[in-house]
C-alpha positions in Angstrom: -9.8 16.1 -22.9 -11.2 13.8 -20.2 -10.0 14.6 -16.7 -7.6 12.1 -15.0 -8.4 11.1 -11.4 -6.1 12.6 -8.8 -4.4 9.8 -6.9 -2.5 10.7 -3.7 0.5 8.6 -2.8 2.0 8.7 0.7 5.8 9.3 1.0 8.9 8.7 3.1 10.3 11.6 5.2 14.1 11.0 5.4 17.1 12.9 6.8 20.4 13.0 4.9 18.9 12.7 1.4 21.5 13.9 -1.2 21.1 15.5 -4.6 23.6 17.8 -6.3 25.4 19.8 -3.6 22.6 19.3 -1.1 22.1 16.9 1.8 18.8 17.7 3.5 15.7 16.2 5.0 13.4 15.3 2.1 10.0 13.9 1.3 10.9 10.9 -0.9 8.9 8.6 -3.2 10.5 6.1 -5.5 9.7 7.2 -9.1 8.0 3.9 -9.8 5.0 5.0 -7.8 4.0 8.1 -9.7 5.0 6.5 -13.0 2.6 3.6 -12.3 -0.2 6.0 -11.5 0.5 7.9 -14.7 0.7 4.7 -16.8 -2.7 3.6 -15.3 -4.3 6.9 -16.4 -4.2 8.9 -13.2 -2.5 12.1 -11.9 -0.1 11.5 -9.0 0.1 13.8 -6.0 2.7 13.2 -3.2 1.4 13.2 0.4 4.4 13.6 2.8 3.8 13.0 6.5 1.7 15.8 8.2 -0.4 16.2 11.3 -3.0 13.4 11.5 -5.8 16.0 12.0 -5.3 17.1 8.4 -5.8 13.7 6.9 -9.5 14.1 6.2 -8.9 17.5 4.5 -6.3 15.8 2.3 -8.6 12.9 1.4 -11.4 15.3 0.5 -9.3 16.7 -2.3 -8.4 13.3 -3.8 -10.1 10.8 -6.1 -8.1 7.8 -4.9 -5.3 7.0 -2.4 -2.2 4.8 -2.4 -0.4 4.0 0.8 3.2 3.3 -0.3 5.8 0.8 0.9 8.4 1.6 3.4 9.6 0.8 7.0 8.1 -1.7 9.4 5.0 -0.6 11.2 5.7 0.0 14.9 4.5 -3.1 16.8 2.8 -1.1 19.5 0.2 -0.2 16.8 -1.1 -3.7 16.9 -0.4 -4.5 20.6 2.8 -6.5 20.2 6.2 -6.4 21.7 9.0 -5.5 19.3 10.9 -8.4 17.8 14.7 -7.7 17.5 14.4 -8.1 13.8 11.8 -5.4 13.4 13.2 -2.2 12.0 13.3 1.2 13.7 10.0 3.0 14.2 8.6 5.7 11.8 6.2 7.2 14.2 5.2 10.3 12.2 4.6 8.3 9.1 2.6 5.6 11.0 0.4 8.2 12.5 -0.2 10.1 9.2 -0.8 7.1 7.1 -3.2 5.5 9.7 -5.1 8.8 9.7 -5.2 8.8 5.9 -6.5 5.2 5.8 -9.2 5.9 8.4 -10.3 9.1 6.5 -10.4 7.2 3.2 -12.5 4.4 4.7 -14.8 6.9 6.3 -15.2 8.8 3.0 -15.5 5.7 0.8 -12.5 6.8 -1.2 -10.8 4.1 -3.4 -7.7 2.9 -1.6 -4.7 0.7 -2.5 -2.1 -0.3 0.0 1.3 -1.5 -1.3 3.5 -3.7 0.9 3.8 -1.7 4.1 0.5 0.0 2.9 -1.3 -3.4 3.0 0.1 -4.2 6.4 -0.9 -0.8 7.7 -4.4 -1.2 6.3 -4.7 -4.5 8.2 -3.5 -2.8 11.4 -5.9 0.1 10.9 -8.8 -2.4 10.9 -7.6 -4.2 14.1 -5.4 -6.9 12.5 -1.9 -7.9 13.5 1.4 -8.7 11.7 4.0 -11.4 11.8 7.2 -9.5 12.5 9.6 -11.7 10.5 9.3 -14.3 7.8 12.0 -15.8 5.6 12.1 -16.1 1.8 10.5 -12.9 0.7 13.5 -10.5 1.0 16.5 -12.6 -0.1 19.0 -9.8 -0.9 19.0 -6.5 0.9 18.4 -3.7 -1.6 17.1 -6.0 -4.4 13.6 -7.0 -5.3 13.0 -10.7 -5.8 10.1 -12.4 -7.5 7.7 -15.2 -6.6 4.3 -16.4 -7.8 1.0 -15.1 -6.3 -2.2 -17.1 -6.7 -5.6 -15.2 -6.5 -8.6 -16.4 -4.5 -11.5 -17.0 -6.9 -14.4 -14.7 -6.5 -12.5 -11.9 -4.9 -12.1 -8.3 -6.2 -8.4 -9.0 -6.8 -9.2 -12.2 -8.9 -11.6 -10.1 -11.0 -8.6 -7.8 -11.9 -5.9 -10.5 -12.1 -7.5 -13.9 -12.6 -4.4 -15.9 -13.2 -1.4 -16.8 -11.0 1.4 -14.2 -11.7 5.0 -13.6 -10.8 5.4 -10.4 -8.8 8.2 -8.1 -7.6 8.7 -8.6 -3.9 10.7 -7.3 -0.9 9.3 -7.7 2.6 10.1 -9.6 5.8 6.8 -9.0 7.6 3.3 -10.2 6.7 -0.3 -10.2 7.7 -1.1 -12.4 10.7 -4.7 -11.9 12.1 -6.9 -10.2 9.5 -8.4 -6.9 10.3 -12.2 -6.5 10.7 -14.0 -7.0 7.4 -10.9 -7.8 5.4 -10.6 -11.1 3.4 -7.5 -12.6 2.0 -7.6 -12.5 -1.8 -4.2 -13.9 -2.9 -1.5 -16.2 -1.4 2.1 -17.1 -2.0 3.1 -20.7 -2.3 4.2 -20.8 1.3 0.8 -19.6 2.5 1.8 -16.0 3.1 -1.2 -13.7 2.6 -0.3 -11.6 -0.5 -3.5 -9.5 -0.9 -6.3 -8.4 1.3 -9.5 -6.5 0.4 -12.9 -5.4 1.6 -15.8 -7.3 -0.1 -17.0 -6.1 -3.5 -20.2 -4.7 -1.9 -18.1 -2.0 -0.2 -16.0 0.8 -1.6 -12.9 -0.2 -3.5 -10.2 -1.2 -1.0 -7.3 -3.5 -1.8 -3.9 -4.2 -0.4 -1.1 -6.1 -2.1 2.0 -7.3 -0.3 4.3 -7.0 -3.4 5.5 -3.9 -5.3 3.6 -3.4 -8.6 5.5 -0.2 -9.1 8.6 -2.3 -9.8 7.0 -4.4 -12.5 5.2 -4.0 -15.9 1.7 -5.1 -14.9 -0.6 -2.1 -14.4 -3.8 -3.9 -13.8 -4.1 -3.4 -10.1 -3.3 0.4 -10.3 -5.6 0.7 -13.4 -8.4 -0.8 -11.3 -7.8 1.8 -8.6 -7.8 4.6 -11.1 -11.0 3.3 -12.7 -12.7 3.1 -9.3 -11.5 6.7 -8.6 -12.9 8.0 -11.9 -16.4 9.1 -12.7 -19.1 6.4 -12.9 -19.5 4.8 -16.4 -22.2 6.5 -18.4 
């Protein structure tokens, strides 16, 4: 049986999680993430927040990396004052995931950022964020949908060449692009919906929506393919 690439997925670390008779701090990951990795042909491994100095060791054991969605990135990370509408900081997670991204980029490891993960990729490369936009998170606790249009000639457009409707829930967005990143998809209102490094570099893509909440596996399948052995 052919081996399946090992894809690490970053996680939440939350207090007060409940299951059965227990209420404890827990490393959490919505089940849609590992299921999407599995449907795309990979093996999923959870990467809860850890000391940043261990990020390179974690990355060395992986074939690919997913930075998952979650809370707002702390504005100090991109040199901004906090907007009152920005959520509370998740400092341990910011530090760990930034270290994972930096280690993955240094190692040439295939990398997919999802929602917060895309924003953090942009911040890791020196970019900034808009701290609040309207229209992309209409009902708290519910995913909406809107169309996303690819930019022809990009890595994303090679994977998903047509305009698609995607599951979405976010109130922040990319502002200034990080060094080397190009925008590869947009929403109708001009919001950057995907960013990537050029095709001549290792496979790095960020999407602002939540593919784990939909049926389209093409983006994750492209990551898994990039993480696998070279074609014979």
